N, C-alpha and C positions, 0 to 999 in steps of 0.2 A: 744161260741167262745170268746177268750180272747180279751179284748180291747187293742189297741196299747199303749205302755208305753209312759210316758212323760220324758223329760230330763231337769234337772235344773243345770245350770252352776253358780257356786258361784264366783262372781267377788268381791274380796276384794280390798281394796285400793292398796295393793302391787301387786296383780295379774292382775289388769286391764290393765296396760301398756303392760304386756307380752302377753295378749290375742290379742293384736293388731299386734304381730309379724307376719311377712309374711313367710309362709312356702310353697315354690314352687307355688307361685302365689296366694295364699289365706291366709288371716289372720286366726287365730285360731277360732274366732267367726264364720266366713263364713264357714270354713271347718266343724265346729260342726253342723251348720244348715243343710248343704248339706248332710253330712254323716248320720245324724239322719233321714232326709227325705228319703234317699235311703234305710235305714234300717227299714223303716216303722213306725217310731215314730210319735206320734200324734202332740205334741207341744214341742218347745224348749223355756225354760224360762231363762232369765238372771237375777239373783237375786243380786241386789246391788244398792245403791243410786247413783244419779247423773250420770247415764249412758244414753246416747242418744239412741233413737229408731234405730233399725237395721232391715233390711229386713228379714223376716222369723223368727224373734225371738221376744218373748214377754218380754219386760223389766218390772220388778216389783221391788219395793223398799225393801220389807221385806216378811217374812213368812206369815204374816197376809194377805197380798194381794194375795199370792199364795193360801192360804186356801180358800179365797173367790172365786178364779177362779176354783179351783178343786171341790168345793162343788156342783157346777152345772154340772160337767162333769161326764161321765161314769167312774166307778171304774176301775183303771188301776194301774199297777206297776209304780214306780218312780225311776229313775236313777239320782243320784246326783254326780257331779264331779266338780273339780276346773275349772274355766274358762280357765286357762292356761294349757290345756291338749290337746294332739293330738287326735282328734276324728277320728275314722276310722270305716267304715261301718261294717267290719268283727266283731270286738269285740262288737260293738253296737248291732248287730244282735244276737250274742250269749247271751248278757245280757238280751235282750228282750225275749229270749226263756227260760231263767233260771226259775226253780221252787224253790221259796224260802218261800212258805207258812208256812212250818213247823217251820222254824227258824225265821220267821218274816222279817229278813233282812240279807244281806250279804255285805261284804266289803273287799276291798283291802286298808289297812291303808293309810290314807293321799292322796289317789288317787281316790277311787270309792266307792259308796254306792248304793245298790239296795234294795228298799223297796217293799215287797209284797203288792199287791193291797189292801188286807184286813186291813193292818195296816197303810196305807198312811194317812187316816184322823186323827188317834191318833197321829202319828208321827209329822204331820204338826201342829196339835193343840199344841203339846208339844213345838215345836220350835217357834211357834208364840208368846208364852208368855215369851220367853227368849230373851233378847236383845243381839246383837252381835254374833248371830249364823250364821255368813256369812263365817266363816272359816270351812273347812271340818273337821279339827281336833275337833273343838268345837261341830260340829254336831254329830260326832262319839261318843264323850264323853256322850252327852245327850241321844243318842239312846241306848247306852250300859246301862246306868243307868235305862232306862225305859224298855227295852226289853231283856236285857242280852247280852252276847257276840255274835257277828255276826257269821254267817256261812262263810266258806271259799268260795272264788270265784275260779272257775277252773283255772288251771295254764295257759291254752292257752289264757285266757283273760289277756292281759298285756299292758294296755295303758301307753303311755310315757308322763310324765309331761314336759312342755316346760317352764321352770321358767325364763331362761335368754336367751339372744341371742346365748350363747355358746351351748345351747341345740338344736339349729336349725339344725346343721349338722347331729346330731343323728336322728332327726325327718325326715330329707330329705332322709337319707339312708334307714330308715324304709319304707317310702312310695315308694321309687324307687325299693327296693327289692320286694315289693308286686306286682310290675308290671310284674315280670317274670312269664310266664304262665307254667303250668304243661305240656301243649301240645307243648311247644317249642322243636324243634329238637336240636341235639347236637351242630351244628354250630350256630344256632340261639341263643341258650342259652349262649354259651361260646365266641362267637365273635360278632354277630349282637347286642345283648342286651348291651354288654359293651360299644359299640359305641352309639347306639340309646338312651340309658338312659342318657348319658352325654349330648347329644344334647337336649333331652327333659328337662333335669334339667336346662339348660340355657334358653330354650324357655319359661318355665313355668311362670317366672315373667313378661313376655312381653304380649302384646295384640294379639300375633299371635294365630289364630284359628286352631283347628285340621284339618278342611276341607282345609285350605290353605296349610298345610303340605301335605295332600293327593294330592292336585293338583300339588305341587312341585315334589312329588315322581313320579307321572304319567309323568310329563314333562321330568324328568331325564331319565326315562325308554324309552320314545319315542325318546328322543334325541340320546340315545345309539343305537337304532335299525338300523338307516341307515348305521352305521359303518360296519354292517354285510354284506352290499352289496359288500364289497371289499373281494378279496381272499387273500389279504396281511395280514400276521399274526398280525402286529402291529396295523393295523386299527381294526381288529377283537378284539384284546385285549382291545383297548380303549372302544369299544362297550360293551364288556363283563364286564369291570370294572364299566361302567355306569349302566349296568343292575344290577350288584351287589349293587351299591350305591342306586339304586332305591329300592331294597329290604330292605336295612338297614334303609333308611329314611322312608320307608313305615311303619316301626314299631313305628315311633315317633308319628304319628297321634293318634293311639290308646292309647299310653302312656300318651300323653298330655290330651286327652279327659278324661281318667280315673283319672288323677291327679287333674283336675279342674272340674270334674263332668259335662263335656260337651258332653257326648255321645248322639248321635241322630241317628234316623233311616236313615235320609238323608246322614249323614256322613258314616254310615256303608255300605250303598248301593254304595256310591261313591268309597269307598275303595275297595269293593269286585269287582265291574265291572272295576274299574281302573286297578287293577292287571291283570285282564284277557285281557284287551285291550293291555296292554304292552306286554304280552306273545304273543298275536296274531301278534303284530307289529314285534317282534323279529323273530318269525317263518317265517313270510312273507318275511322279508328282507333277512334272511339266504337262503330261497328257491330261491328268485329272484337272489341273488348274485351268488349262486351255478349254476343256470341255465345259467346266462350270462357268467360265467367263463368257463363252459364246453361246451357251445353252444348246449345244449340239453334242452328238456322241461320236462323230467320226474321228476326233483327235485321239480317242481311246484306241482306235484301230492302229493309228500311227505308233502309239505307245506300245501296243502289243507287238507290232512288227519290230520295233527297236529292241524290246526286251527279249523276244524270241531269238532274234539274230545274235544278241549279246550272249545269252545263255547257251545257245546252240554252238557258237564259236568257242566259248570257254570249255564246254563239255567235250567238244571234238579235239581241241588242243590238249586238254588233260588226258583224254583217252589215248591219243597217238603219241604224245611227246613227254608226258609227265608221269603217267601211271606206273611205269616200270623203272623209272629213273631212280638210281640210288647214288649215294656219295654225298660229300659235303658241299659240292658246288650248287649253283642256283638250279632250281627245278625247271624253270622256263628260260630258255635262251633263244629259241627260234620256233616258228610255227611248223617247221619242216625238219626232217632228218637230213635234208640236203640244202642247207642254208645258202649255198652259192648259186642255187637256181634263181633265174631272173624273177619269176613270179614269187618265189619264197622271199627274196629280198624286198620286193615291193610290199608284200603283206607284213613283213617284219617292221618296215618303216611305218605302216599304218597302225601298229600296236604301240608306238611310242606316244608319250603323253602330251606332246605339243598341242594336240587338238583341244585340250582343256582351256587353253588361253583364249579361244574364241568365245567361250561361254560368258565370261565377264563382259566382253564387248557387246554381245547380243543383249545381255541383261541390262546394260546401261541405257538401252533404248527400249526396254520392256519387250524384247523380241526373243526371249528364251525359247519360244516355240520353234524358232528357226533351227535351233540345235536339235530339237526332237525330229524335225523333218530330215535333217542330215543323218541322224541316227536311224530313222525308219528306213531310209534308203541304204545307208552305208553298212549297217550291221548285218542285214540279210545278204547283201552283196558280198561282204567279207566271208560270211559262212559258205556261200556257194563257191567262192574262189578257193576256199580251203578244201572243199570236196573235190573240185577239179584238180587241185594240186595233189591230193592224196590218190586219186584215180590215176593220174599220170605217173606218179612215183610207183604205184603198184604195177602198172603196165610195163614200165621200164625195168622193174626188178625181175620180171618173169624171164626164164631162159628162152632164148630164141631158138626156133626149130632149125636144125641144120639142113642145108640144102643137099639133095641127093644127086 
């Protein structure tokens, strides 16, 4: 098994101030430490004189000190980059998985160097006897002289240097773009994200926590629910718009958590169950409002069906997919452990939030009850399909009896 790589950030006198630049709530040093940790790197070193100690990063004055540290460590590949670079988990993971043993090293000129584990001792020994090799260009020159031209780094690995404050906007756009999920529905991608990303961009430099945004989102949704007690279209529309706002703001907590590496199991659980509580509140208020307006009780049965289907589906997904899941990633990614299954894909599409946009349309005509009818049919059906999917997966996982 390969040892996790190490990351060396070269902090020249010119780059040190830029590495303090704040990009969406984190300076470049902090982002490098957190991204490297998320990508599975062993240690992050800051190579440069007269730099104060920083959490999670080992400050060393020169290559000789690095050689002393690495001499007692397990052989591992080494990634070298300027301190003033936008570290991202994605490209750091790809670099860690690169196979560069044949070529000894690979590079993106002036931006990135990857040394194979086998040549790290020779390379660091070469650099330790050369004074002034704190600039990545000088490091590349000496490595080329010793090992020959570097191999090319795959095109999908494309880190951004953040040399001046003018580069911050480009770095912010890059990070925000990465927050758009492949699983986003059409309206979520083209409407919700455009709004939520701008909110998250402004919240990132503040001390606001993702769980606080989750609580705000839940509060907005629950505040909207009582408006559905009315049969008047304009009150229903207010409730529907608050329900929609809840959905948009609900995207900000995950965005903020990923931007600042603040994902947590507690936050994921709060987000998941908070959404379902809001849905239950909306269904309940629509059912009660309809029953009061029509002076009959059968709308309450529709509400009970919608609520039972919602809570049953949420509990089933939690039990099968989320209960034992650990790690920093999202707790809920699919309703199934086999998301490529056709039925699983169909159910995953049904969990997307695009359905919320029909609620304001119904409310404008005073017909929010139609949403309750859809929920009363759709939520129990969704739950039954989840059961069918689980039973099929269980049957497929059983070992087949061998023929005699």
